[in-house]
FIMAR-159463 format. One line per 10 residues: for each residue z, y, x of N, C-alpha, C, O. Coordinates in Angstrom, 1 decimal, always signed. Atoms other than C-alpha are relative to their C-alpha. Example, Ala and Ser with C-alpha at 12.3 -4.5 7.8 and 13.67 -1.06 7.14 Angstrom:
2
+0.0 -1.2 +0.9 +7.8 -4.5 +12.3 +0.0 +1.2 +0.9 +0.7 +1.2 +1.9 ~ +0.0 -1.1 -0.9 +7.1 -1.1 +13.7 +0.8 +1.1 -0.8 +0.9 +2.2 -0.3 $
//
This chain:
136
+1.7 +0.0 +0.2 +10.4 +1.7 -22.7 +0.0 -0.4 -1.2 +0.6 -1.5 -1.4 ~ +0.3 +0.5 +1.7 +9.6 +1.3 -26.4 -0.7 -1.0 +0.2 -1.0 -1.3 +1.4 ~ +0.7 +1.5 +0.4 +7.8 -1.8 -27.6 -1.4 +0.2 +0.1 -2.0 -0.8 +0.7 ~ +1.0 +0.0 -0.4 +4.5 -0.3 -27.6 -0.6 +0.2 +1.4 -1.7 -0.2 +1.8 ~ +0.4 -0.1 -1.2 +4.4 +0.8 -24.4 -0.2 -1.4 +0.8 -1.1 -1.8 +1.5 ~ +0.0 +1.6 -0.6 +5.5 -2.8 -23.3 -0.9 -0.8 -0.5 -1.3 -1.7 +0.2 ~ +1.1 +1.0 +0.7 +3.1 -4.4 -25.7 -1.4 +0.6 +1.1 -2.1 -0.3 +1.7 ~ +1.3 -0.4 -0.9 +0.3 -2.2 -23.6 -0.1 -0.4 +1.5 -1.2 -0.5 +2.1 ~ -0.3 +0.6 -1.4 +1.8 -3.3 -20.2 -0.6 -1.3 +0.2 -1.5 -1.5 +0.9 ~ +0.6 +1.0 -0.2 +1.4 -6.6 -20.9 -1.2 -0.6 -0.4 -1.6 -1.7 +0.1 $
+1.7 +0.1 -0.1 -2.2 -6.5 -22.3 -0.5 +0.4 +1.0 -1.5 -0.1 +1.5 ~ +0.9 -0.2 -1.8 -3.0 -4.8 -18.9 +0.2 -1.2 +0.6 -0.6 -1.9 +1.0 ~ -0.1 +1.3 -1.3 -1.8 -7.4 -17.1 -0.6 -1.2 -0.7 -1.3 -2.0 -0.1 ~ +0.9 +1.7 +0.3 -3.1 -10.3 -18.9 -1.2 +0.5 +0.0 -1.9 -0.5 -0.3 ~ +1.4 +0.1 +0.2 -6.5 -8.7 -18.9 -0.4 +0.5 +1.6 -1.5 +0.8 +1.9 ~ +0.6 +0.4 -1.4 -6.3 -8.4 -15.1 +0.3 -0.8 +0.6 -0.1 -0.8 +1.8 ~ -0.2 +0.9 -0.4 -4.9 -11.1 -14.6 -1.2 -1.3 -0.4 -1.7 -2.2 +0.3 ~ +1.6 +0.8 +0.7 -7.9 -12.7 -16.6 -1.4 +0.3 +0.3 -2.4 -0.4 +0.0 ~ +1.1 -0.5 -0.8 -10.4 -10.8 -14.8 +0.2 -0.7 +1.8 -0.4 -1.6 +2.3 ~ +0.2 +1.2 -1.2 -9.2 -11.9 -11.3 +0.3 -1.6 -0.1 +0.5 -2.1 +1.0 $
-0.5 +1.3 -0.3 -8.3 -15.7 -12.1 -1.7 +0.0 -0.3 -2.1 -0.9 +0.3 ~ +0.9 +0.2 +0.7 -11.9 -15.4 -13.8 -1.3 +0.2 +1.5 -2.4 -0.4 +1.7 ~ +0.9 -0.6 -1.7 -13.7 -13.8 -10.0 +0.7 -1.0 +0.7 -0.2 -1.7 +1.2 ~ -0.6 +1.1 -1.0 -11.6 -16.2 -8.1 -1.1 -1.8 -0.3 -1.7 -2.5 +0.4 ~ +0.5 +1.4 +0.7 -13.0 -19.3 -10.2 -1.4 -0.3 +0.6 -1.9 -1.2 +1.2 ~ +2.0 -0.5 -0.5 -16.9 -17.8 -9.6 +0.1 -0.3 +1.3 -0.4 -1.3 +1.6 ~ -0.2 -0.1 -1.4 -16.1 -17.2 -6.2 -0.1 -1.6 +0.6 -1.1 -2.2 +1.0 ~ -0.5 +1.7 -0.3 -14.8 -20.8 -5.4 -1.1 -0.7 -0.4 -1.7 -1.5 +0.3 ~ +1.1 +0.5 +1.1 -17.3 -21.9 -7.8 -1.7 -0.2 +1.0 -2.4 -1.1 +1.3 ~ +1.2 -0.3 -1.3 -20.1 -20.3 -5.4 -0.1 -0.4 +1.1 -1.3 -0.5 +1.6 $
-0.3 -0.1 -1.0 -18.8 -21.0 -2.7 +0.0 -1.7 +0.4 -0.6 -2.2 +1.4 ~ +0.3 +1.6 +0.1 -18.6 -25.0 -3.4 -1.6 -0.3 +0.1 -2.1 -1.1 +0.9 ~ +1.6 +0.4 +0.2 -22.5 -24.9 -4.6 -0.6 +0.5 +1.1 -1.7 +0.2 +1.3 ~ +1.0 -0.5 -1.6 -23.5 -23.1 -1.2 +0.4 -1.1 +1.0 -0.3 -1.2 +2.0 ~ -0.3 +0.7 -0.7 -21.5 -25.7 +0.4 -0.8 -1.1 +0.0 -1.5 -1.4 +1.0 ~ +0.8 +1.1 +0.6 -23.1 -28.6 -1.3 -1.5 +0.1 +0.4 -2.1 -0.9 +0.8 ~ +1.5 -0.5 -0.1 -26.5 -27.1 -0.9 -0.3 -0.3 +1.6 -1.2 -1.0 +1.9 ~ +0.5 -0.2 -1.6 -26.3 -26.6 +3.1 +0.0 -1.2 +0.2 -1.1 -1.7 +0.6 ~ -0.4 +1.4 -0.7 -24.8 -30.3 +3.8 +0.6 -0.5 -1.3 +1.6 +0.0 -1.9 ~ -0.3 +0.7 +1.3 -24.8 -32.6 +0.9 +0.8 -1.2 +0.7 +1.7 -1.8 +0.1 $
-0.4 +1.3 -0.4 -23.9 -35.3 +3.3 +1.8 -0.3 +0.2 +2.6 -1.1 -0.2 ~ -1.2 -0.6 -0.5 -20.8 -33.8 +4.7 +0.8 +0.5 -1.6 +2.0 +0.4 -1.6 ~ -0.8 -0.3 +1.1 -19.5 -32.6 +1.4 +0.4 -1.2 -0.8 +1.6 -1.3 -1.2 ~ -0.3 +1.2 +1.0 -19.6 -35.7 -0.5 +1.2 -1.2 +0.6 +2.0 -2.0 +0.1 ~ -1.3 +0.9 -0.9 -17.5 -37.4 +2.4 +1.5 +0.9 +0.1 +2.3 +0.3 +0.7 ~ -0.6 -1.3 +0.2 -15.1 -33.9 +1.8 +0.6 -0.4 -0.9 +1.8 -0.3 -0.9 ~ -0.4 +0.2 +1.1 -14.9 -35.2 -1.7 +1.2 -1.3 -0.1 +2.4 -1.2 -0.4 ~ -0.5 +1.3 -0.3 -14.1 -38.8 -0.9 +1.6 -0.2 +0.7 +2.4 -1.1 +0.6 ~ -1.3 +0.3 -0.5 -11.4 -38.0 +1.1 +0.3 -0.8 +1.0 +0.3 -2.0 +0.6 ~ +0.0 +1.1 -0.9 -10.8 -39.8 +4.6 +1.1 +0.9 +0.8 +1.1 +2.1 +0.8 $
-0.9 -0.3 -1.1 -7.9 -39.2 +7.1 -0.5 +0.7 +1.1 +0.0 +1.7 +1.5 ~ +0.8 -0.7 -1.2 -10.5 -38.4 +9.8 -0.3 +1.2 -0.6 +0.1 +2.0 +0.2 ~ +0.5 -1.4 +0.2 -11.8 -35.3 +8.0 +0.8 +0.6 -0.1 +0.5 +1.7 +0.2 ~ -1.1 -0.9 +0.2 -8.7 -33.9 +7.3 +0.5 +0.2 +1.0 +0.9 +1.4 +1.1 ~ -0.3 +0.0 -1.2 -7.5 -34.3 +10.7 -0.9 +1.2 +0.7 -0.6 +2.3 +1.2 ~ +0.6 -1.4 -0.7 -10.3 -32.3 +11.9 +0.1 +1.3 -0.4 +0.0 +2.3 +0.4 ~ +0.0 -1.3 +0.5 -10.1 -29.7 +9.9 +1.2 +0.6 -0.1 +1.2 +1.7 -0.5 ~ -1.0 -0.7 +0.0 -6.6 -29.2 +10.2 -0.5 +0.6 +1.7 -0.6 +1.8 +1.8 ~ +0.3 -0.4 -1.7 -7.6 -28.9 +14.3 -0.7 +0.9 +0.0 -0.5 +1.9 +0.7 ~ +0.6 -1.9 +0.0 -10.3 -26.3 +13.5 +0.6 +0.6 -0.5 +0.4 +1.7 +0.0 $
-0.7 -0.9 +0.5 -7.9 -24.7 +11.6 +0.7 +1.0 +1.0 +0.7 +2.3 +1.1 ~ -1.2 -0.5 -1.3 -5.3 -24.5 +14.7 -0.8 +1.0 +1.1 -0.4 +2.1 +1.7 ~ +0.9 -0.9 -1.1 -8.5 -23.5 +17.1 -0.3 +0.8 -0.6 -0.5 +1.8 +0.1 ~ +0.4 -1.4 +0.2 -9.4 -20.9 +14.7 +0.8 +1.2 +0.0 +0.3 +2.3 +0.3 ~ -1.7 -0.3 -0.1 -5.6 -19.5 +14.6 -0.1 +0.3 +1.5 +0.1 +1.5 +1.4 ~ -0.6 +0.1 -1.7 -5.3 -19.5 +18.7 -1.6 +0.9 +0.4 -1.5 +1.6 +1.4 ~ +1.0 -1.0 -1.0 -8.9 -17.5 +19.7 +0.2 +1.0 -1.4 -0.1 +2.1 -1.0 ~ -0.3 -1.5 +0.6 -8.1 -14.9 +16.7 +1.1 +0.6 +0.2 +1.3 +1.7 -0.4 ~ -1.2 -0.5 -0.3 -4.7 -14.5 +18.0 -0.8 +0.4 +1.3 -1.0 +1.7 +1.4 ~ +0.7 -0.8 -1.5 -6.7 -14.1 +21.7 -0.8 +1.1 -0.4 -0.3 +2.1 +0.2 $
+1.1 -1.2 +0.7 -9.1 -11.7 +20.2 +1.0 +0.9 -0.3 +1.2 +1.7 +0.6 ~ -1.3 -0.8 +0.9 -6.2 -10.0 +18.1 +0.4 +1.2 +1.0 +0.1 +2.4 +1.2 ~ -1.1 -1.1 -1.5 -3.9 -8.8 +21.4 -1.3 +0.1 +1.0 -1.0 +1.2 +1.6 ~ +0.8 -0.3 -1.2 -6.9 -8.7 +24.0 -0.7 +1.7 -0.8 -0.6 +2.8 -0.3 ~ +0.8 -1.0 +0.6 -9.0 -6.3 +21.5 +1.2 +1.2 -0.2 +0.8 +2.3 +0.1 ~ -1.0 -1.0 +0.1 -5.6 -4.2 +20.7 +0.5 +0.6 +1.5 +1.0 +1.7 +1.7 ~ -0.7 -0.5 -1.1 -4.5 -4.4 +24.5 -1.0 +1.0 +0.7 -0.6 +2.0 +1.2 ~ +1.2 -0.6 -0.9 -7.8 -3.1 +26.1 -0.3 +1.4 -1.1 -1.1 +2.3 -0.6 ~ +0.2 -1.0 +0.9 -7.8 -0.5 +23.0 +0.9 +1.2 +0.8 +0.6 +2.3 +1.3 ~ -1.1 -1.0 -0.6 -4.7 +0.7 +24.2 +0.2 +0.6 +1.5 +0.8 +1.7 +1.8 $
+0.3 -0.3 -1.3 -5.4 +0.7 +27.8 -1.3 +1.2 +0.1 -1.4 +2.1 +0.9 ~ +1.2 -1.1 -0.4 -8.7 +2.6 +27.1 +0.7 +1.3 -0.2 +0.4 +2.3 +0.5 ~ -0.4 -1.8 +0.2 -6.7 +5.7 +25.8 +0.6 +0.2 +0.4 +0.7 +1.5 +0.4 ~ -0.9 -0.5 -0.8 -4.1 +5.5 +28.2 -0.7 +0.4 +1.5 -0.2 +1.2 +2.3 ~ +0.8 -0.3 -1.2 -6.7 +5.8 +31.0 -0.9 +1.3 -0.6 -1.1 +2.3 +0.0 ~ +0.6 -1.3 +0.7 -8.5 +8.2 +28.7 +0.6 +1.3 +0.4 +0.1 +2.1 +1.2 ~ -1.0 -0.7 +0.0 -5.7 +10.3 +28.4 +0.0 +0.7 +1.5 -0.1 +1.9 +1.7 ~ -0.8 -0.8 -1.5 -4.8 +11.0 +32.2 +1.0 -0.4 +0.6 +1.3 +0.1 +1.7 ~ -1.3 -0.5 +0.2 -1.7 +10.1 +32.1 +0.7 -0.8 +1.3 +0.0 -1.4 +2.1 ~ -0.9 +0.9 -1.5 +0.9 +8.5 +35.1 +0.8 -0.9 -0.4 +0.7 -2.2 -0.4 $
-1.0 +1.1 +0.6 +3.6 +7.3 +33.5 +0.4 +0.7 -1.6 +0.0 +1.8 -2.0 ~ +0.0 -0.3 +1.7 +4.9 +7.2 +29.5 +0.2 +1.1 -0.2 -0.3 +1.5 -1.3 ~ -0.5 -1.4 +0.3 +6.5 +10.6 +30.0 -1.3 +0.9 -0.4 -1.5 +1.5 -1.4 ~ +1.2 -1.1 +0.2 +3.4 +12.2 +30.6 -1.2 -0.6 -1.2 -1.8 +0.2 -1.9 ~ +0.8 +0.2 +1.3 +1.3 +10.4 +27.9 +0.6 +0.5 -1.1 -0.1 +1.1 -1.9 ~ -1.0 -0.7 +1.3 +3.7 +11.3 +25.3 -0.3 +1.4 +0.0 -0.4 +1.9 -1.2 ~ +0.1 -1.5 +0.1 +3.2 +15.1 +26.2 -1.8 -0.2 +0.2 -2.2 +0.8 -0.4 ~ +1.2 -0.3 +0.2 -0.6 +14.7 +26.7 -0.3 -0.3 -1.7 -0.8 +0.6 -2.4 ~ +0.2 +0.2 +1.3 -0.8 +12.9 +23.4 +0.4 +1.0 -1.2 -0.2 +1.2 -2.3 ~ -0.7 -0.7 +1.2 +1.7 +15.3 +21.6 -0.7 +1.5 +0.2 -0.4 +2.4 -0.5 $
+0.4 -1.4 +0.1 -0.7 +18.4 +22.8 -1.2 -0.2 -0.5 -2.0 +0.7 -1.0 ~ +1.4 +0.5 +1.0 -3.6 +16.6 +21.5 +0.2 -0.3 -1.5 -0.6 +0.2 -2.3 ~ -0.2 +0.3 +1.8 -2.4 +15.5 +17.8 +0.8 +1.2 -0.6 +1.8 +1.7 -0.2 ~ -0.5 -1.7 +0.5 -1.9 +18.5 +15.6 +1.5 -0.6 -0.2 +1.8 -1.8 +0.0 ~ -1.1 +0.5 -0.3 +1.9 +18.8 +15.1 +0.3 +0.3 -2.1 +0.0 +1.1 -2.9 ~ -0.8 +0.1 +1.4 +3.8 +17.9 +11.6 +1.0 +0.9 -0.3 +1.9 +1.2 +0.6 ~ -0.5 -1.1 +0.0 +5.3 +20.4 +10.1 +1.3 -0.8 -1.2 +1.1 -1.6 -2.2 ~ -1.1 +1.0 +0.8 +9.4 +19.3 +8.8 -0.2 +0.7 -1.4 -0.3 +1.9 -1.7 ~ -0.8 +0.1 +1.4 +10.0 +18.7 +5.2 +1.4 +0.2 -0.6 +1.8 -0.4 -1.6 ~ -1.8 +0.5 +0.2 +13.7 +19.3 +5.3 +0.3 +1.4 -0.6 +0.1 +2.4 +0.0 $
+0.0 +0.2 +1.2 +14.6 +20.6 +2.3 -1.6 -0.8 -0.4 -2.6 -0.2 -0.1 ~ +1.5 -0.2 +0.6 +11.4 +18.9 +0.7 -0.3 +1.1 -1.4 +0.4 +1.3 -2.3 ~ -0.2 -0.3 +1.0 +9.7 +20.8 -1.3 -0.8 -0.1 -1.1 -1.2 +0.9 -1.8 ~ +0.3 +1.0 +1.3 +8.3 +18.7 -3.7 +0.7 -1.0 -0.7 +1.8 -1.2 -0.4 ~ -0.8 +1.0 +0.2 +8.9 +15.8 -5.7 +0.1 -1.5 +0.7 -0.8 -2.3 +0.9 ~ +0.0 +1.5 -1.0 +10.3 +12.7 -3.9 +0.1 -1.2 -0.8 -0.4 -2.3 -0.4 ~ -0.3 +1.3 +0.7 +11.6 +10.4 -6.6 -0.9 +0.1 -1.2 -1.3 +1.0 -1.8 ~ +0.8 -0.1 +1.4 +9.6 +9.1 -9.2 +0.3 -1.5 -0.7 +0.5 -2.5 +0.0 ~ -0.4 +1.6 +0.8 +10.3 +6.1 -11.8 -1.1 -0.9 -0.4 -1.0 -1.7 -1.3 ~ +1.1 +1.1 +0.3 +7.1 +4.5 -11.7 -1.1 +0.2 +0.6 -1.3 +1.2 +1.2 $
+1.4 -0.5 -0.8 +3.6 +4.2 -10.4 -0.6 +1.1 -1.2 -1.0 +2.2 -0.8 ~ +0.4 -1.5 +1.1 +2.6 +6.5 -13.7 +0.2 +1.1 +0.1 -0.4 +2.1 -0.2 ~ -0.5 -1.5 +0.1 +5.0 +8.9 -13.1 -0.8 +0.7 +1.5 -1.4 +1.8 +1.5 ~ +0.7 -0.4 -1.4 +3.6 +9.2 -9.1 -1.5 +0.2 -0.3 -1.8 +1.3 +0.2 ~ +1.0 +0.1 +0.6 +0.1 +8.9 -10.6 -0.2 +1.4 -1.1 -1.3 +1.9 -1.1 ~ -0.5 -0.9 +0.7 +1.0 +11.6 -12.9 +0.1 +1.4 +0.6 -0.7 +2.4 +0.5 ~ -0.4 -1.1 -0.9 +2.5 +13.9 -10.7 -1.4 +0.4 +1.2 -1.9 +1.5 +1.4 ~ +1.3 -0.4 -1.2 -0.6 +13.6 -7.9 -1.2 +0.6 -0.7 -2.0 +1.4 -0.1 ~ +1.4 -0.7 +0.2 -3.7 +14.3 -10.6 +0.7 +1.3 -0.5 -0.1 +2.2 -0.7 ~ -0.1 -1.2 +0.4 -1.6 +17.3 -11.9 +0.2 +0.9 +1.3 -0.4 +2.0 +1.3 $
-0.1 -0.5 -1.2 -0.8 +18.4 -8.6 -1.2 +0.2 +0.9 -1.2 +1.2 +1.7 ~ +1.5 +0.0 -0.6 -4.7 +17.8 -7.2 -0.6 +1.4 -0.2 -0.9 +1.8 -1.4 ~ +0.7 -1.1 +0.5 -6.2 +21.1 -7.0 +0.4 +1.4 +0.4 -0.2 +2.4 +0.9 ~ -1.4 -1.3 +0.2 -3.1 +23.5 -7.3 -0.6 +0.3 +1.4 -1.2 -0.5 +2.1 ~ -0.1 -0.9 -1.1 -3.4 +26.2 -4.4 +1.4 +0.1 +0.3 +2.3 +0.3 -0.5 ~ -1.5 +0.4 -1.0 -0.4 +25.7 -1.9 +0.2 +1.7 +0.3 +1.1 +2.1 +1.1 $
//
């Protein structure tokens, strides 16, 4: 990589980092302002820092993690069970056959008909932008 390219990458990275940092700072500040406005008494207690309040926050976080895990597992289980029942399959082999008939068949790509190796993200995006819109 040449020096102008490297300098351009560094400038681009610095710009993105600055934008991300500023947006995170503004978002955090807006959240703090909203928390202070909604309940100033407990906001000031949190600023002073008490061990009792810290323990309550950890317990609340663990409880939220537990409920989130339960919701995620239950939701995924219900979704999978519903798809299984809607398919009318009796066992796993029957389910695989029914899903194979419903879903589209993916063609084999052996040997690959297009590029599979790229030197970087820019090379990939250039390839995709040039290849987009071409008639196959």
